[in-house]
PLY file of the C-alpha trace (Angstrom):
ply
format ascii 1.0
element vertex 418
property float x
property float y
property float z
element edge 417
property int vertex1
property int vertex2
end_header
40.49 -56.30 56.03
40.73 -52.74 54.69
38.47 -51.25 52.07
39.72 -48.91 49.27
36.95 -46.35 48.82
36.57 -43.72 46.13
37.34 -40.48 48.04
35.41 -37.17 47.98
36.51 -35.54 44.79
34.79 -32.14 44.71
31.38 -30.65 45.37
30.39 -30.93 41.72
32.01 -34.30 40.96
30.30 -37.48 42.17
31.93 -40.15 40.00
35.13 -41.08 38.18
36.57 -43.77 35.91
39.16 -46.38 36.82
42.00 -45.27 34.58
44.55 -47.83 35.73
45.08 -50.27 38.58
48.62 -49.82 39.92
48.30 -53.04 41.93
46.67 -56.35 41.15
45.30 -59.15 43.38
48.11 -60.82 45.34
50.35 -57.73 45.25
51.71 -56.24 48.49
50.93 -52.57 49.07
52.53 -50.27 51.72
50.44 -47.88 53.75
50.19 -44.63 51.83
51.24 -46.30 48.53
49.26 -45.56 45.36
46.90 -48.39 44.36
44.72 -46.93 41.60
44.54 -44.00 39.24
41.12 -42.31 38.86
40.12 -40.13 35.94
37.53 -37.46 36.71
35.83 -34.83 34.59
38.63 -32.36 35.21
41.75 -33.96 36.66
43.40 -37.38 37.21
44.27 -38.41 40.75
45.85 -41.40 42.43
44.22 -43.07 45.47
46.39 -44.49 48.28
45.88 -47.50 50.53
45.32 -46.58 54.14
46.68 -49.98 55.30
49.69 -52.13 54.48
48.89 -55.59 53.27
48.00 -57.73 50.28
45.42 -56.80 47.64
42.71 -59.47 47.91
40.10 -58.25 45.43
39.52 -55.55 42.82
35.79 -54.75 42.70
35.96 -52.59 39.54
37.82 -53.01 36.21
39.79 -50.41 34.25
37.29 -48.27 32.34
34.50 -48.79 34.87
32.61 -45.76 36.23
32.67 -45.64 40.06
30.84 -43.43 42.52
32.23 -41.41 45.48
32.12 -43.62 48.56
32.08 -46.87 46.54
34.34 -49.72 47.65
36.61 -50.57 44.70
39.20 -52.88 46.32
39.91 -55.01 49.39
43.34 -55.12 51.13
44.05 -57.79 53.73
46.01 -55.81 56.32
49.25 -57.46 57.58
48.95 -60.44 55.24
52.39 -59.92 53.73
54.06 -59.78 57.17
52.49 -63.08 58.19
53.62 -64.70 54.96
57.17 -63.47 55.45
57.30 -64.90 58.96
56.04 -68.33 57.81
58.63 -68.40 55.05
61.38 -67.59 57.48
60.32 -70.41 59.81
60.27 -72.90 56.92
63.77 -72.03 55.73
65.49 -71.46 59.09
66.53 -75.14 59.64
67.35 -76.68 56.24
69.49 -79.84 56.07
73.13 -78.97 55.48
73.43 -81.30 52.45
70.43 -79.62 50.78
71.38 -76.05 51.50
73.55 -75.49 48.43
71.14 -76.83 45.83
68.20 -75.07 47.40
70.02 -71.75 47.29
71.05 -72.39 43.68
67.47 -73.06 42.53
65.93 -70.19 44.51
68.39 -67.48 43.49
67.02 -67.02 39.94
63.46 -67.05 41.29
64.27 -64.42 43.86
66.00 -62.31 41.20
62.95 -62.64 38.95
60.67 -61.79 41.83
62.79 -58.76 42.56
62.62 -57.60 38.97
58.82 -58.08 38.96
58.44 -56.18 42.22
60.65 -53.36 40.93
58.53 -53.19 37.75
55.29 -53.01 39.75
56.66 -50.34 42.08
57.75 -48.16 39.16
57.22 -44.48 39.99
55.49 -42.57 37.18
53.21 -39.55 36.99
49.50 -40.11 36.13
50.01 -38.35 32.81
52.95 -40.64 31.96
50.90 -43.73 32.83
48.02 -42.60 30.72
50.16 -41.69 27.68
52.04 -45.00 27.97
48.79 -46.88 28.17
47.44 -45.08 25.05
50.60 -45.73 23.07
51.01 -49.33 24.27
54.38 -48.66 25.93
55.82 -50.65 28.83
56.82 -47.98 31.38
59.66 -50.17 32.66
61.36 -49.76 29.25
61.23 -45.98 29.34
64.47 -44.25 30.38
64.17 -41.12 32.63
66.47 -38.35 33.62
64.67 -37.76 36.90
67.16 -38.26 39.77
64.44 -40.08 41.79
63.65 -42.35 38.83
60.17 -40.99 38.30
58.96 -41.45 34.76
57.42 -38.27 33.40
55.16 -37.59 30.46
58.05 -36.01 28.55
60.05 -39.25 28.97
57.23 -41.32 27.42
56.88 -38.83 24.55
60.64 -38.89 23.84
60.68 -42.70 23.98
57.69 -43.02 21.66
59.33 -40.74 19.10
62.49 -42.86 18.84
63.06 -44.86 15.60
61.06 -47.98 15.34
64.07 -50.36 15.56
64.89 -48.96 18.99
61.51 -49.82 20.45
60.67 -52.99 18.57
61.64 -55.17 21.52
58.37 -54.25 23.22
55.75 -57.03 23.46
53.79 -57.53 20.28
50.43 -57.08 22.07
51.49 -53.49 23.05
52.14 -52.40 19.52
48.81 -50.68 18.96
46.56 -48.93 21.44
43.35 -50.16 19.89
42.45 -52.89 17.43
41.62 -51.90 13.90
38.30 -53.08 12.52
36.95 -53.18 9.00
34.11 -50.90 7.95
32.89 -51.20 4.39
36.15 -52.82 3.49
38.17 -49.85 4.81
40.46 -49.99 7.85
39.35 -47.88 10.88
40.34 -47.72 14.48
38.02 -47.26 17.43
39.39 -45.26 20.33
37.44 -44.84 23.55
37.06 -41.20 24.55
38.60 -40.30 27.84
36.26 -39.19 30.58
37.61 -35.65 30.24
36.95 -35.56 26.51
33.44 -36.93 27.06
32.84 -34.25 29.68
34.17 -31.48 27.40
31.82 -32.65 24.62
28.88 -32.79 26.96
29.49 -29.38 28.46
30.01 -27.65 25.11
26.72 -29.01 23.81
24.96 -28.01 27.04
26.23 -24.42 26.69
25.03 -24.12 23.12
21.64 -25.57 24.08
21.15 -23.51 27.24
22.54 -20.09 26.28
21.62 -17.58 23.62
25.19 -17.27 22.45
26.27 -14.51 20.10
29.72 -13.24 19.08
30.97 -9.75 18.21
34.33 -9.02 16.62
36.92 -6.27 16.47
40.62 -5.86 15.67
43.43 -4.44 17.71
46.55 -2.66 16.54
49.23 -4.29 18.67
51.97 -1.77 17.75
51.96 0.03 21.13
51.94 -3.15 23.23
54.68 -4.77 21.15
56.87 -1.65 21.32
56.34 -1.43 25.09
57.26 -5.13 25.53
60.36 -4.70 23.40
61.53 -1.79 25.54
60.76 -3.31 28.90
61.11 -7.10 28.53
64.74 -7.41 29.60
64.42 -5.19 32.69
61.08 -6.89 33.50
62.70 -10.32 33.45
65.65 -9.14 35.57
63.34 -7.73 38.20
60.62 -10.43 38.33
62.29 -13.54 36.86
59.32 -14.02 34.53
58.85 -12.91 30.96
56.41 -10.19 29.96
53.86 -11.69 27.63
50.65 -10.59 26.02
48.35 -12.36 28.48
48.98 -9.92 31.32
48.03 -7.02 29.12
44.85 -8.71 28.01
43.99 -9.78 31.54
44.35 -6.27 32.93
42.40 -4.83 30.01
39.59 -7.36 30.56
39.39 -6.55 34.27
39.06 -2.81 33.43
36.32 -3.60 30.92
34.50 -5.87 33.40
34.43 -3.01 35.89
32.86 -0.77 33.29
30.41 -3.44 32.14
29.61 -5.49 35.27
26.94 -7.61 33.61
29.69 -9.34 31.62
31.13 -10.48 34.98
27.96 -12.18 36.02
26.10 -15.48 36.09
22.40 -16.20 35.37
20.75 -18.40 37.95
17.04 -18.96 37.32
15.42 -15.51 37.29
18.30 -13.85 39.12
21.50 -12.30 37.82
24.51 -12.78 40.13
26.82 -9.84 39.63
30.29 -10.84 40.85
32.38 -8.20 42.56
35.64 -10.08 42.15
37.74 -10.88 39.09
38.92 -14.47 38.80
39.90 -14.85 35.20
40.08 -18.29 33.56
42.88 -18.84 31.06
42.33 -21.65 28.57
45.25 -24.08 28.31
45.56 -26.80 25.69
46.79 -30.25 26.91
47.04 -33.64 25.27
43.80 -34.64 27.02
41.81 -31.56 25.95
41.28 -27.95 26.87
41.34 -27.02 30.55
40.67 -23.63 32.07
42.66 -22.92 35.29
41.68 -19.73 37.09
43.87 -16.79 38.00
42.46 -15.37 41.25
42.00 -11.69 42.14
43.42 -10.29 38.93
42.33 -6.76 39.92
44.74 -6.87 42.82
47.74 -8.25 40.97
50.39 -6.56 38.93
51.64 -7.69 35.50
54.48 -9.85 36.99
52.12 -11.66 39.39
49.67 -12.38 36.62
52.38 -13.64 34.26
53.83 -15.82 37.05
50.44 -17.31 37.90
49.67 -18.06 34.27
53.05 -19.75 33.81
52.50 -21.84 36.95
49.00 -23.12 36.13
49.90 -23.79 32.50
52.81 -26.00 33.68
50.55 -27.78 36.15
48.00 -28.32 33.40
50.50 -29.85 31.00
51.98 -32.03 33.79
48.49 -33.16 34.76
48.89 -31.80 38.27
46.00 -29.35 38.45
43.83 -29.61 41.55
40.09 -29.25 41.27
40.37 -25.93 43.11
42.49 -24.57 40.28
39.62 -25.00 37.84
36.65 -23.72 39.87
35.10 -20.35 40.39
36.15 -18.30 37.35
34.10 -15.22 36.43
35.30 -14.70 32.83
37.55 -16.62 30.41
40.29 -15.69 27.91
41.29 -18.18 25.25
44.18 -17.66 22.82
43.80 -19.61 19.56
46.50 -17.40 18.09
49.26 -19.61 19.59
48.17 -22.25 17.08
47.90 -19.75 14.20
44.14 -19.19 14.26
43.25 -16.00 12.48
39.56 -15.85 13.55
37.27 -18.04 15.51
34.09 -18.04 17.63
34.87 -19.11 21.19
32.17 -21.05 23.16
31.13 -19.87 26.60
32.73 -21.62 29.59
30.16 -23.21 31.83
27.79 -20.76 33.47
29.86 -17.68 32.56
28.26 -15.13 30.22
31.36 -13.96 28.41
34.59 -15.23 26.90
37.26 -13.34 24.97
39.04 -14.97 22.05
42.52 -13.81 21.07
44.03 -14.70 17.69
47.31 -14.64 15.78
49.05 -11.30 15.20
49.29 -10.67 11.49
50.99 -7.77 9.71
48.37 -6.11 7.50
48.09 -2.76 5.69
46.11 -0.31 7.78
44.72 3.10 6.75
46.24 5.68 9.15
44.22 8.53 7.58
42.76 9.39 4.19
46.21 9.61 2.62
48.48 7.21 4.46
48.71 3.43 4.72
51.03 1.50 7.00
51.78 -2.15 7.72
50.73 -2.77 11.33
50.67 -5.92 13.58
46.93 -6.55 13.85
44.98 -9.03 15.91
41.32 -10.00 15.52
39.47 -10.44 18.80
36.13 -12.03 19.45
33.72 -11.71 22.37
31.13 -14.48 22.68
28.40 -13.57 25.17
25.04 -14.75 26.47
22.44 -12.57 24.83
19.96 -13.36 27.56
22.04 -11.25 29.93
24.09 -8.88 27.71
22.79 -6.70 24.95
24.73 -5.94 21.78
25.50 -2.41 22.95
27.19 -3.67 26.12
29.08 -6.42 24.26
30.42 -4.05 21.65
31.30 -1.48 24.33
33.16 -4.09 26.29
35.23 -5.17 23.30
35.95 -1.57 22.30
37.18 -0.86 25.83
39.58 -3.76 25.60
40.74 -2.56 22.18
41.35 1.07 23.31
43.29 -0.02 26.42
45.55 -2.30 24.43
46.17 0.29 21.75
47.07 2.74 24.53
48.67 0.44 27.17
49.76 3.34 29.40
46.06 3.78 30.26
46.14 0.34 31.96
48.25 1.95 34.68
45.50 4.49 35.27
43.02 1.64 35.60
44.94 0.31 38.57
0 1
1 2
2 3
3 4
4 5
5 6
6 7
7 8
8 9
9 10
10 11
11 12
12 13
13 14
14 15
15 16
16 17
17 18
18 19
19 20
20 21
21 22
22 23
23 24
24 25
25 26
26 27
27 28
28 29
29 30
30 31
31 32
32 33
33 34
34 35
35 36
36 37
37 38
38 39
39 40
40 41
41 42
42 43
43 44
44 45
45 46
46 47
47 48
48 49
49 50
50 51
51 52
52 53
53 54
54 55
55 56
56 57
57 58
58 59
59 60
60 61
61 62
62 63
63 64
64 65
65 66
66 67
67 68
68 69
69 70
70 71
71 72
72 73
73 74
74 75
75 76
76 77
77 78
78 79
79 80
80 81
81 82
82 83
83 84
84 85
85 86
86 87
87 88
88 89
89 90
90 91
91 92
92 93
93 94
94 95
95 96
96 97
97 98
98 99
99 100
100 101
101 102
102 103
103 104
104 105
105 106
106 107
107 108
108 109
109 110
110 111
111 112
112 113
113 114
114 115
115 116
116 117
117 118
118 119
119 120
120 121
121 122
122 123
123 124
124 125
125 126
126 127
127 128
128 129
129 130
130 131
131 132
132 133
133 134
134 135
135 136
136 137
137 138
138 139
139 140
140 141
141 142
142 143
143 144
144 145
145 146
146 147
147 148
148 149
149 150
150 151
151 152
152 153
153 154
154 155
155 156
156 157
157 158
158 159
159 160
160 161
161 162
162 163
163 164
164 165
165 166
166 167
167 168
168 169
169 170
170 171
171 172
172 173
173 174
174 175
175 176
176 177
177 178
178 179
179 180
180 181
181 182
182 183
183 184
184 185
185 186
186 187
187 188
188 189
189 190
190 191
191 192
192 193
193 194
194 195
195 196
196 197
197 198
198 199
199 200
200 201
201 202
202 203
203 204
204 205
205 206
206 207
207 208
208 209
209 210
210 211
211 212
212 213
213 214
214 215
215 216
216 217
217 218
218 219
219 220
220 221
221 222
222 223
223 224
224 225
225 226
226 227
227 228
228 229
229 230
230 231
231 232
232 233
233 234
234 235
235 236
236 237
237 238
238 239
239 240
240 241
241 242
242 243
243 244
244 245
245 246
246 247
247 248
248 249
249 250
250 251
251 252
252 253
253 254
254 255
255 256
256 257
257 258
258 259
259 260
260 261
261 262
262 263
263 264
264 265
265 266
266 267
267 268
268 269
269 270
270 271
271 272
272 273
273 274
274 275
275 276
276 277
277 278
278 279
279 280
280 281
281 282
282 283
283 284
284 285
285 286
286 287
287 288
288 289
289 290
290 291
291 292
292 293
293 294
294 295
295 296
296 297
297 298
298 299
299 300
300 301
301 302
302 303
303 304
304 305
305 306
306 307
307 308
308 309
309 310
310 311
311 312
312 313
313 314
314 315
315 316
316 317
317 318
318 319
319 320
320 321
321 322
322 323
323 324
324 325
325 326
326 327
327 328
328 329
329 330
330 331
331 332
332 333
333 334
334 335
335 336
336 337
337 338
338 339
339 340
340 341
341 342
342 343
343 344
344 345
345 346
346 347
347 348
348 349
349 350
350 351
351 352
352 353
353 354
354 355
355 356
356 357
357 358
358 359
359 360
360 361
361 362
362 363
363 364
364 365
365 366
366 367
367 368
368 369
369 370
370 371
371 372
372 373
373 374
374 375
375 376
376 377
377 378
378 379
379 380
380 381
381 382
382 383
383 384
384 385
385 386
386 387
387 388
388 389
389 390
390 391
391 392
392 393
393 394
394 395
395 396
396 397
397 398
398 399
399 400
400 401
401 402
402 403
403 404
404 405
405 406
406 407
407 408
408 409
409 410
410 411
411 412
412 413
413 414
414 415
415 416
416 417
């Protein structure tokens, strides 16, 4: 007998939720084959079976919370092989007169069994399985363009957006992800929050309860950055095979400002302030399951192309639900860009134990006073710095934000900052 145990997840994560059993009692599982999908506070992961055999028992149901080290399933090692040998012995010497009818009656059963096995062994990403489960979609009905037959999240999304008549052949019980109930005579729907959404809610409340959070605002004339990007973007792409965006400019400006105001790159632990001498910048990425903040390491040592490439890579991993726990840990400061959704102004909330977060917003053409006599339409962006007032005074916070503003309005100065 082999036990399926919840593996070590990360230093700060001690439990997870059974998102989906990929095998059920009686199913055969190969050694190294995925048997269950776990949902943790930060990422989803699939657990493999260390032995080949038949699943005898599932000790936790989908939706149950399980602890690291807990036994969640039992696999009887080698059970399938024994069963196959027995079946071979029973069918090796059939009577000649009965051979034909036996074959005729077993063929449909074997075909049905093969179809069932193929359905159970369907290869799909954790994100695809989760989305299909939420939308009540049978993954075996979802077409994929992947050459290996792996169903991706994009495939499920495309399939779910097809006209109703194309998907109406799905089982009736899969039509709705959650049953509607009546409340005061009005229809409502109850949807269980995912573990990640529960954790996001919990952490945001904790931050507001445990930090003296305050926000200061400013605006940046983006003319110089936009003109520089326009002149250099084609050559930049040819040389580095990555597009020059705004995030690398903001990241480099933030690093320069953190060097000038080191308290903003710190963490409060009891009565001690931990001043961090490295610059690992978190970049907030929106996914279907909520906001995640993968970390770009050593931004002070990277050029614009390296930063843009790293941001592109972690954003793709986040949306494909392939982030590792190490991708999300250890950030010293965070940048969030609500402008991609059209936000004009907002107050970002601190990320975990960090004491500062910069909020970017949409670029909007507005009339700006150049001097006492001239007005011009300029591409302007509001920026916001939320900070922990227990650590940072208003003077430092305003100075930090003004430094970011000045560097972005004079982007050549970023080269002098290293």
